[in-house]
N, C-alpha and C positions, 0 to 999 in steps of 0.2 A: 542146329547148324543151318547155314545158308544153303539153299538148293543150288545146284550147279547152274551157272549163268548161260551155258550153251548146251545143246544136246550132246550126249556122250558119243564121240566119233570113234572111228577105227582108222588104222593106217592102210586098210585095203582099198586104196584109191590111188589115182595117178597124181602124185604130188612132186613138184619140182623144187620145192623149198629146200635149201641146203641144210645139212645136219645142224642141230642146235644143241649147244652144251648147256646143261642145267645142273644146278645143285639142289639138294633136297635135305631138309631137316627131318630125319627119321631115326628113331631109336634102334630099330632092327632092320630097316630097309624094306619093311612091309607096308606101313602106312605113314602118312604125313602127320606126325603126332608130337612135334617138338616146337616149343616157343623159341623165337630167334635169340632172345636174351639168355636162354638156358642151354643152347646147343653148343657142344664142344666138338662134335664130329659131323662134318657135312659130306654127304655122299654125292659124287659127281657122275653124271651120265652124258653120253652123246646120243641124241635122239634124232632119228631120220625116218624116212618112209618105211624102212625095213624093221624098225623097232628101236627099243632103248638098250643101250649097251653100257654096263657099269664100267667107269674109267678107273676111279680110285676113291678112297676115303681120306679126307683132309682134316687134320687135327689142329684146332685153333691154337692150342698151347705150343705146338711144335713150330708154328709160324710167327709167334710173338717176338717182336724186336724191342728189347729195352723196356721203357715205360710207355710204349705205344698204346694208345687207346684201343680197346678191344674191337670196337666197330671199325676202326681204320685197319686193324689186322685182317679182319674178315673181308673187307673191301679189297685189300691187296691180295689175300689168299684166293679169292674167287674172281679175280679180274678177268679171267678168260671165260667166265660163265655169263650168259646173257639173262638167265632166269634163275630165281631162287624160290623154291616152294617151301613154305613154312606153315605151321599150324596157327601161329599168331605172331604179329610184329607191330611195334608202335610206329606212329607217324614219323617221329624224328629219325630213327634208323632206316626206315623205308625211303625217306627222301634222301638220306645220305647215300644209300646204295644206288638210288636212281641217278645221283650225281656222278657216280662212277660207271654208269651204263649197265647196272644190274637191276632188273625189274623183280622186286620181291612181291610174291603173290601169296595171300593167306586164305583164299576162298576154297581151297581143297582140303581143309583140315579134316582129318579122319579118313580121307579117301586113300585107296590103294595107290602106291607110288607109280606103278606102271601105267595104270589108267589115267592118273593125273598128268604124267609126262606125255602120254599120247594125246590127251585132250588139248594141252597147251600147244603141242607141235602142230596139230591139225588146225587149230584156231589161227596160229601165226601163218600157216600156209595159205589158208583161205583169205587172210588179209592182203596177201601179196597179189591176189587176183584183181584187185582194184575195180570191183563191180560198182555200178551206180548205187549211191546211198539213198535209202528210203528214210527220209526225215519227216514223214507225215505225222508221226506221233510226238515229235520233239516240240519243246516250247521254252521260251525265256521264262525264268523263274524269279530271280531277284538280282539286284545290284548291292554290293556290300561297301559300306563306308565306315572308316574308323573316325570316332568323334572324341573330343576332349571333355565335353560336358554332356552326359547322356540325358539328364533332365531337360536341359536347354534345347537339345536337338529334338527330343520327343515333343516338347511343347511347340516347337516351330512346325514340325510336320503334322501334328494333330490339330492344334488350335488355329494355325494360320493356313494350312493347306488341306485340312479336313480329313486326314488319314486316321485310321484306328489302329491301336496296338493289337496285333494279332497273337503275339507270343513273346514271352521274355524268359530267358534262362540264364542262371548264374553258373559259371564254370569255375569252381573253386580250385581245381587242380591247375588249370592253365591261367587262372587269374584274369578273367574277363567276363563281361556281361554282354549278352547277345539279345537284341530286340528286333522283332519283325513288325513292320507297319504296312498297311495297304488300304485299299478301298473296299467297296461292297463285295467284289468278287473274292476277297480274302486270298487264301493260298492258291485258289484256282486262277488267279490273275497275276500280273507282275507285282512283286513286292519289293520293299526296301529293307535291307538288313543293316542295322547300326551296331557297331562293335565298340565297346569301351574297355580299354586295357587298364586294369587297376593300377599297375605300377609305372605307367607311361604318362608323365605329367608335362611333356613337351608338346608344343603346338605342331600340328601336322602341316606339311605343304600339300598342295593339290595332288602332287605325285605320290606321296607316302600315305595319304588318306585313302586312296583307292584300294579296294581289296580284290574283288573279282566280279565277273559276270557268271551267273548260274544258269545252266540249261538243263531242263528235264529231258531225259532220253530213255530209250529202251535198248536192250541188247548192248549194255555198256561194255562188256568184255570184248565182244567182237568189234565194237566201234573203236575202242582203244587200241586193239591190235591193228586195225586199219590205219589209224592215225600214226601209230608208231612206225608202220611200214612206209608212211609217207615222210618220215623224218620229223614229225611233230614232237617237240619236247614234252615230257610227261614227268614232272617232279614228284607226283604222287599217283601211282597206279591204282586201279580200282580196289577199294577196301570197304568193309562194313563199318558204318558209323557206331560209335560206342553207345549213343543214346537212342538208337533206333535200328530198324532193319534195312534202311536205304543203303544203296551202294554208291560210293562217291569216288571220283577221281579228279585230279587237277592236271590241266594241260596249259601250254603257253601259246599265245598267238605270235606272229612274226616279230612283234615289237616287245615281246616278253610279258605282256599282260596275261594275268592268270584267268583261266576259265574253269569253272567248277561244273563237272558233269554229274548229274544225279539220277539214279535209277530208283524209282519208288519201290516199296516192298511188293512182291508178287507181280512185278511188271511183266 
């Protein structure tokens, strides 16, 4: 399991952050042990500096309306909750929930419900303090571009611009190939990420070919809480990557450009 991203806090401190309503995917209300796609009962709590108070348990089946998609049902059912703690959740439902103002977090899998609720509340409270940001360990990592002919693009950047292919990975489930290129510093320096979508045969415009800027960070959970407190849009809250132990989140700049935040393993 991933280690906790911030030190385990307590509520025994002067916190002025208002109560926070959170939902939890837990089979017995003891530990966070259920996958989002398999949870039928969500436990709802109001968490404040005084502790966590159980509000009610909500049954997905009792809130279903007609042939409504299950994810839409859950978004509507939990619309008053700002946080959802689950053992595991996919990228697509996580982004859908984020679009409804619900931050789905899966980094507390297996942890006691009360301890996880407390940790999230204290982290959100600390983010409101708006203390100076220490970015001394942050760095730009890569820029991602979508390409229509991967071989042609690799030839251009290697043969004509002298880059080296650092890594290439096939993503069969999501139907795309991912290639990283760079210079002598390798992944220690700025790199270029080329993405070829297998099923997309249409030419990209300069706008649609842009993917994101990646920034290497530390303390990603606290940083994202801080950004959220400032109103920054976060289509994908921090989550572990399936092919590694890095923690990744996506935020948006004022013009809607996506920025990928990456915390390396054991950062």
